C-alpha positions, 0 to 999 in steps of 0.5 A: 480910799478911806481916811485911816488914822493910826497910832505908831503904825496901828490902825485906830479909826477909819472914816467910811462913807455909805449911801445912807450914812457915814461912820467912824470905824474903830478897829478894836471897837469891841474893846472900848467902853461903850456905856451909851451904846453908840458903837454898832457891830457892822455885821454878825461876822465882824468880831473886833471892829465897831462903828458909830454912824451918822446921818447928818452933821448935827449928830457929829456935833452933838457927839463930839465929846463922845467921839473924842473919848472913843478916839483917846480910849482906842489909842490907849488900847493900842498903847497897852497892847490889848488884843481881841481873842478872835473866835474861830469862824470856820471848821476848816483850816487852810493847809500850810 
């Protein structure tokens, strides 16, 4: 339903469309260097993914270099095999 770009079968970035904005969602965005604070944690429960949001075309054009850098860095994260250490989200475990 949403375009998803991959590298060697691993999800890198997804394009989301929302009512008020569109976004690029980086699946392991929390591992990316975000010195300018463009990446947003969508909700407090999202651990790894981060979004960069746009409300108009000019914002995309203005951040073209930043976007490319995030994409290339996200590919490097996959190449090196970095993984997020996920926090336990529930006290209860599902029985096997």
